N, C-alpha and C positions, 0 to 999 in steps of 0.2 A: 396591401403589403410592401408597396413601396414607402408607405409612411413610417413602418415599422423598421425597415432598413436605414432611412434617412434619420430617425430618431436615435437609432443605435450609433450610426457613423458619427453624428453630431454630438452625442453623449460621450463616446469615446475620445473624440478629439478634445472635447472639452474638460474631460476629467485629466487627460495628460497635461494640458496646458495649465489647469490649475494647481496639479502636484507639482510640475516643474517651477512654475511662478513661485510658490510656496517655499520650495526648496531654496530657490534663489533670493527671495526676499528675506527669509530666515537667516541666510548664510552673511547677506550684507547688511542685516539689521536695517532693512527698510521699514518704512512707515506703512507699507502695504499688506503687511502679513494678515491683518484683519480683514481686508477686502477678500483675498484669497480664501481664507477660512470661510466666510460668507459664501463665496461662489462653490467652495466644496461642498458645504450643508445643502446649498440648492441642488446640486448633482445628485446628490445621495436622495433628496426628495423627489426629484424627477425621475431617477430609476426605481423607486420604490411604488410611486403613484403609476408610473406606465405611460405610454403615448396617448392611451384613449382618453385620460383623464386630463381635464383642462388645467387643474392644478400642475400636473406633471409636465404638461407642455410649457406652461407658463415660468414653471422653475428652471427647467432648461433654458429656455429664452434669457431670464434674468441672469442665470449663471454665466452664459455667453456674454452677456452686456458686460457684467461686472469685470469679466476676466479681460475684455478687450479695453475697458477703461484702465485696469490694473497694468496692462502692457505698456499702453500709451503714457502711462505714468512713468513706468520704469526707462522707457525711450527718452521722455522728456528730461529725466533725471540724469541722463547719461552725456548725451552728445555735447562735443567741446567744439566742434567745427564751426558753429554758428556764432560762436563768442566774438571771432574776429572775421571781418568780412572779407571774400576772395579779393586779393590785391591784384591779381593777374588773370586776364580774361582767359589767357590759354594755359594756366596751371603750370607754367614753365617752372624747371628746376632753377634757382638762383644760380646766376652765372658770374664770372668775374667780369669787371668792369675796366676800361682803360682810363676813365675818368677818375677825378679825385673822389675817393669816397671815405675818408677819414681826414677831415679838415683839421688843420693845426696852424698855429702861427708861429710854430718854433724853427728859428734859422738852422741852417746846417754847419757842419763843422767848418773851421777856417782852414783846415788843410784838405786838399783833394782827397776822396775815399780811395783813389787808386793807390794807397800807401801800402807797400807789401812789407812794411815793417812791423807787423803784429806777430805776437809771439807764436810759436808753433803749437799745434793742438796736442793734448796729451794721448793721443790716440782715440781709436774707435769707441772706447769705453765712455769717453766724454760725450760723442757724438750720439751714442746710443742710449746714454744714461737718461732716466725719465726726468724731464724738466717739471718740477712740481712748483707751481707758483705759491702754494700755500707756504711753502717754506723758503721763500724767496729771500725773506729778511734775515734768516739764519745762514745763507750761503756767503762764504767769504769772496771777495774780489778777486779777479784775475792776478792782479799785480800788488795784493796785499795793502790797498789803500782803502779809505772810507768812502764807500759809493752812497752812503745814505744821505749826505749833504750835498751831492752833486749831481746833476742831470747827465744825459748820455753824451753830451759833447764835452763837459768836463772830464768824464771818464775817459774819453778818447784822447784829451789833452795829458792827462796823467799817464795814459799807456805809451806815448810817443812824445819825446822831448823836442821834435820839430813841429808840433803842432801849435800854433798861436792859441792864446786864451781867448774866449769869446764872452762878450759882456752880455748878451741877451739871456733873458730867462730861459730855464730848461722846461721842457713840457711836463704837465701833472701826470705822474705815473698810474698805470691802470690799477684800479683796486684789486685787491686780492679776490679769488674765488670764495664761494660759501664755504665756511669751515665745516671740516667733517665732524659727525657728531660723536659721542662716546660709545653708541651702540657698534657692534662689529659691522663691519661693511666689507664689501670685496675690495674696494680701494685701499683700505688699510691692511689687507693680507695681500696685496698684489704689489706692482712696481718694485719687485726685488732685482730685476736686470733678468730673470727669466720669464715672469710673468707681467704683462702691462694690462693696466685697467683704464679704460677710456670712459669719462663720465659725460653724459649729457643731461640738462635740467629741463623738466617740463614745469612750465609755468601754468598755474590754476586759477581759474577766476573765484573759488572758494575754497576753503579747507576740504580736504577728502582723505580718507584712511583707506589704504588698499593693502592688500596682502599678496605675497607671491603666488599663493594657490589660485588668487582671483586673476592674477596676471597670466599665469600658467594656462587656465582655461581660455582665455582669449586668444594666446598665441597658438594654442592647438586650433581653436575654430579658424586662425587666420592660415592655416596650412602647415605649421611647424609641429606635426605630429610626433615627431622624435623627442620633443622636450620632455624633461622629467625634472621634478622637485627634488633637491638634494638637502636634507637635514643637517645642521651643524653637529660635528662629532663632540664638542663641548662648548662650553658658555662663551669662550673667546673666539669661536668660528662662527663665520656667517652662513646662513642658509642661502641658497642660490638655485636658479634654473639653469640646468645643463643641457646644451643643444649642440651634440656633436663635438664637444670640446670647449666650445664657447660657454662662458658662465655669465648670467644675467642677474644682478642684484639690485635692490631698491633701498633707499633711504627717504622716508617721508618727514617732511618738515612743515609745521603748520605756521610758516611766517613767509615773507616775501623774500626774493632775492636783493642782497644790498643794491639800493637804487643808484650807486655810483656805477656799478656793473652793468646794470640795466641801461643806463644813459650811454655808456660807453660802447656797449652793443648796438643800441639803436643808432648811434653816429656812425657805425660801421655799415649797418645794413639799411637799404632802401626800403621803408615802408610808409604806407598813407599815414595821414594824422589820426584816423579812427583807429587803426590798428595798433599804431605807437600808444596812443591812449589808453587802450584796453591792455596793453602789456605793462604799462606804468602802474596800473591799478590792481595787477595780479595779488592775491591774497595769500598763496601758499606755493609750494614747489615740492616736485619729487624727482630726487636724482635717480638715474638710471644708469647703472654700473655694467659695463660689458668688459670682461677680463678674458685675455688669450695669450697663448704662448708664442714664441718666436717662430714656430712652424706653421702659425696661421697667418694667411693673408690679411693685411691690414684692412684692405677694402671689403673683406669678409666681416670684420669687426665693425667697421661703419655701417654697414648694411644692417647687421644684426641690431645695432643699437637704435636706427631708425625703425626696424620692424618691432621692436620693444615699445619704442614710444608709441607707435601706430596702435598695438594692441591695448596700450595704457588708454589711448584716446577713446576706445570703445565705450567706456564706461566712465572715466574720470572727466572732469570738466577742463580740459587742457585747452589753453589759449595759443600757446606755441612753444618751440623747442629751442633751447639756447646750446650752443656748443662754446663752453666757457673759455677755452685758449684761443679759439677762432674769433670769438665775439660776434658769432654769426647767429642770427635768429631766423628759425624758419616756422611761419604761421602754420598751425594745424591744417588749414586746407591745403597747404602746399605739400604735407609730409607725403601723401600717396604718389605724387609726380615724382619726388625724389627717390623714393623707394623704387618705383619702376625704372627710373633712368639708371640708378646704381645696380640693379638687378641685372639689366642689360647690358651694361658697358662698365667695367670697373674704374674706367677713368672718370666717369660721372661722381665717384666718390670723394673727389678731391674737391669738387664743388661744394660739398656738404660740409665737410671738416675743416676746410682751409679757406681763409679770407685772405685779401691782397689790399696793400695800402701804397698810396703815391705821395711822393714829397719832391716838391721844387726845391733845389738848393740855391744857396746865396753866397756873397762872400767870393771868395777864391774858387769856390765850387759853382759859381753862376753858369747857368746854362747846362747844367747837370741835372738830370732827373734819378731819384733814388726809389725803387719799386722793392717792396719786401712782403713775405707771407707771415701769417700769424696761424697757428693752429696744430702745426707739425710737432711742437714739442710735448704735445698731448701723446704722442706716439713713441717718445724717447729719441726723436729725430731732431736735427737741426733745421731752423727756418732757411728759406732762400731770400737772398738780397742780392738785386740787380740794380748797377749803375750804367747809365747810358745817357748820351746827349738828349736833350729836350726834343730834337727834330726826329729822333728816333725811338718814340714813345711806344709806338705800336711793336716795334721790333723788342724792346724791353718787356713789354706785356706778355709775349709770346713766349719768351725766354723764361720768364718767372713761372708762368703757367706750366710750360715743360718740364721745368726743374722740380716744381712741386708735386706734379704727377710721377716724376721719376723717383723721388724720395720716398712718396707713400707706397707705391707699387713695389720698388726694388730695394729700397733702403739709401743709405748714404755711402756711396763707393767712390766719390770723386776724389782725386789725388791733390793733397794741399800743395800750392805752387805749381800745379800742372796745368794742363788744358783739357777741356771738356768740350766736344763735339756737340752740337745741338742736331736735330732732325734734318735742317735745312742746309747741314754741311758746315756752318760758321763755327769758327774757333773762340772760346770764350777761356779767360784766364781765371783760376780758381784760388781763393785764399779763405781760410778758416778764420773767423774773427768773432768779436761780440756785436751785437746789434747795434746801428747807430741811434735807434729810437726806441723808447720803451714800449713793451716790457723787455727788461735786460735778460737777454737769452743768447744761446750760441748761434749763429747762422754760417751759410755757406754763401760767400759773396763771389760772384761772377762779373767781369767786365769784358767787353769786347776785346780781342787780342788783335792788334792792329796787322801783326805778322801773319794772323792765322788765314787759313783758307776760307772762302766764303764770305769774308768781309765786305 
């Protein structure tokens, strides 16, 4: 009797596995469809012959073995985490660093950065407008002069007549992000001032085609049960996954990301040589767009972007995720730790989508340190820029991180020309201006206010 029960249970389990595997293989166009079909035929033979017949028992055993091999083949085809070795023993979330992480030989401006003669901002529309690096070449300069032939310091010279000209070469500008394809995407239908779209890019070890329906199934398996697929209303509208107001879209590209952008991101991110080599050799990429309205917390959009990337990693050969505006690379092995940290504390979202840089100034600015953030422009926000004496670098790093978190979580509400009080009670003078270092963008610069409390 026990052999009958065992035969029935094993047969039923094998049949379910065969049918599920056959459907999955057929949907994803895998080369394992034939193996699943053979296993299905063997299950039918086993059931028809029965458990008392040797042929029936052998057919069931062969079906189980074939199905196990087929599922191992599927799992071998999918994982991406093994492409890049784990670079942190603890799997910690990438954090800011007080040390230089974006090396450059570019000198500082000839005039102290503490110049309050910058033009007044045009209002919060400028601060909240989305900074699209893809259209940077089409934007006019602040003072209607040609920026294309000058570096950031020559631009500052043109804006202020008191600034002396500098003869040193300007830094090479950061290359533009990957161009948007002609097919409809969420990014093309967002960034209207009401809806913002944040793009992250999954770097793949080989070309891989994926549809939103496959991503939807993976996201639901990951716990996002409320996710649903929204089909386009017309040919000009994109399809997307809706998750409680957040929209997730995909753009698949069978080509690598521009090598200049990869090198710029590698220069910004601390990776070991083996991981960096795998990233340089990536073969294709998939852009994951997350669109949200201004009623949605930006930290939620960051978390959703990482969750969508993690769902993609379940079946696609993802090496790493890059945040283009921040030039931040997150290896696939570190993605779960980033998601866990951001889900537990919204402050951790800043470490995912915002990077910081450090520049030691010279000339008349010798002895000063300029710290700035990159990445907040993706959310329609100005970046932060902090200037402090070199011997107060730790204080400057703390101020930069605090301001970046404040902008991401609460928006930009600092008064131009006014003062901002930090968490430690120190007072900082606020100035809205353009960035001193490329990429050219709006920044909120703060400097210690000698007359403020807590200095």
